[in-house]
PALO-523793 format. One record per residue (C-alpha): x, y, z; residue in three letters. Coordinates in steps of 0.2 Angstrom, whole numbers, plus 5000, padded with zeros to 4 digits. Layout:
BEGIN
XYZALA/...
***
This chain:
BEGIN
500050005000MET/500750184996ASN/500550285010ILE/500650445000LYS/499350394989ILE/498150365004LEU/498650525012THR/498350624997ARG/496650544994SER/496050575012CYS/496650765010ILE/495650764992LEU/494050695000LEU/494150835013ILE/494350975001LEU/492850894989VAL/491750905005MET/492151075010SER/491751134992ALA/490051054995CYS/489251205005ALA/489051354992PRO/489551524997ARG/488251655000ARG/488251845002ASP/487651875021LEU/487752045020VAL/486052145018TYR/485952255002PHE/487652224998SER/487552314982ASN/487152464989MET/488652604987ALA/489052725000ASN/487852875001ALA/486552774988THR/484852854988LYS/483452734986VAL/482052804975THR/480252764976ASN/480252694992LEU/478352644994GLN/477952655013ASN/475952595010GLN/474752645021GLU/473752515030VAL/471752515027HIS/470652435041ILE/469952275038ARG/468652155044GLU/469152075062ASN/470352215066ASP/470252275082ILE/470352465083VAL/470652575099ASP/469752735099ILE/470252885111THR/469253045110MET/469453205119ASN/468153345119SER/467553495130SER/466353365138SER/467053245153PRO/465453145152GLU/465653105132SER/467653065135ASN/467252945148SER/466252845135LEU/467752815125PHE/468852765139SER/467952615150ASN/468152485139ASN/469252325143LYS/470552265129PRO/469652135117ILE/470651955117SER/471851965103GLY/472352145105SER/474152215110SER/473252285126SER/474252455124LYS/472752545118GLY/471852645133ASN/470252695124GLY/468752615117TYR/469252455110GLN/467952375096VAL/468152255082ARG/467652275064VAL/466252155061ASN/465852065045LYS/465152205038ASP/466452325041GLY/465552415055ASN/466052465072ILE/464852515086TYR/465352685093LEU/464452785109PRO/463452925103LEU/463752875084ILE/463152695083GLY/463552595069ASP/464952665058PHE/465652605043LYS/467652595045ILE/468252445033GLU/469352505019GLY/469852665027MET/471552705032THR/472052775049ILE/471952955044ASP/470152935035GLU/469452845049ALA/470052975063GLU/469153105051ALA/467753015049GLY/467352985067VAL/467853165071THR/466553225058ALA/465153105066ALA/465453155084LEU/465253355079ARG/463553325078LYS/463453275097ASN/465153335105VAL/465953495105LYS/467853495099ASN/467953315098PRO/469853255094GLU/470053075089VAL/471452955089ASP/471352785082ILE/472452635083GLN/472352455076ILE/472852355090VAL/472852185084ASN/474052215068PHE/475052035065LYS/476451975056ILE/477251795057THR/478951765054VAL/479451585050ILE/480851485044GLY/482851515047GLU/482651655060VAL/483251635078ASN/481551665087LYS/480251615074PRO/478551685081SER/476951795077THR/477051975083PHE/475552065087VAL/475852265089MET/474952425087ASP/476252485076ASP/475552475057THR/477252545050ASN/478252395049VAL/479552345036ASN/480352175031LEU/481952215041LEU/481152265057GLU/480052105056ALA/481652005054LEU/482352105068GLY/481052055079MET/481351865075ALA/483051885080GLY/483751915063ASP/484051765051MET/485251615055THR/486851595044VAL/485851465035TYR/484451595029GLY/484351635011LYS/484351825012ARG/484151824991GLU/482551734991ASN/481351785007VAL/479451755004LEU/478051865009ILE/476451785008ILE/474951915009ARG/473051885010ASN/471952035004GLU/470152035002ASP/470051845001GLY/471451834988GLN/473251754992LYS/474651834984THR/476551804985MET/478251884981ALA/480051834984ARG/481151974989LEU/483051964987ASN/483752065002LEU/485652064995ASN/484852194982ASN/484352374986GLN/482952364975GLU/481952254985SER/481652424998MET/480452474982ASN/479452324983SER/477652344989PRO/478052204998TYR/479452275009PHE/478352365020TYR/477052235029LEU/475252225031LYS/474152145043GLN/474251955044ASN/475751945032ASP/476851795033ILE/478851795031VAL/479651635027TYR/481551635027VAL/481951475017GLU/483551375022PRO/484951365009ASP/485651195003ARG/487051195016ALA/485851145029LYS/485051015021ALA/486650935016VAL/487050965035GLU/485450875042TYR/485350735028SER/485750555034SER/487150545022ASN/488050685028THR/488050595045ARG/489150465038VAL/490450555031ILE/491350615046PRO/491350435051ILE/492050385033VAL/493450515034VAL/493950475052ALA/494150285047SER/495150345032ILE/496250435042SER/496450295054ALA/496850165040ILE/498150285034ALA/499050315052VAL/498850125053LEU/499650085036ALA/501050225040ALA/501550125056VAL/501549965048LEU/502650025034LEU/504050095045ARG/504249925054ARG/
***
């Protein structure tokens, strides 16, 4: 047995195994030059939808009227951070409000809803000021992140990077170049894949997340190789070949 040939074979096998893992860019927006300005950034407005829970605070010159908007208990499923009158949008797109009754709110932005409720209250209240928040805004981040979870918040201005930050960022196995966003609007499900190595992804309508969006970070090929049954055998094979090489070297020296 030629010990040199055997040793070289072991080294070659180890190099081949090392080459199996693809090299990837782990830096977000790595193609962005210094001081580059991203154009057409789309910070999309969120529209109120069925089953959203809205927290409505009203201040006016009437303490009695104000109290009607401050004695409601938080609804299950909300972030519980609101301190006003919480109500869920029903299947008809309406909410029931003190002094107003049923009010159509579905499809409105936050600003539009505040203006509409304020105008309706002026019929019964002097100088009303209305603040509205969605307190069950929910997004889900799953896949190759450190803390996959569903996040409920009262901030509706959340982008993809912030969502990944809440989930503890991607693991080293996460494919930054192929992040999947699943969105359900008006009964229709749409999907888009964003390349977070490319600054152009910030111009996508999916970069800013909407209610009930799901973010899925796909694992790369290296993780599949690492967890396959064949891969678990390779270290044993390499160790065995190395042991044989050492034993052969000892025997040949005698």
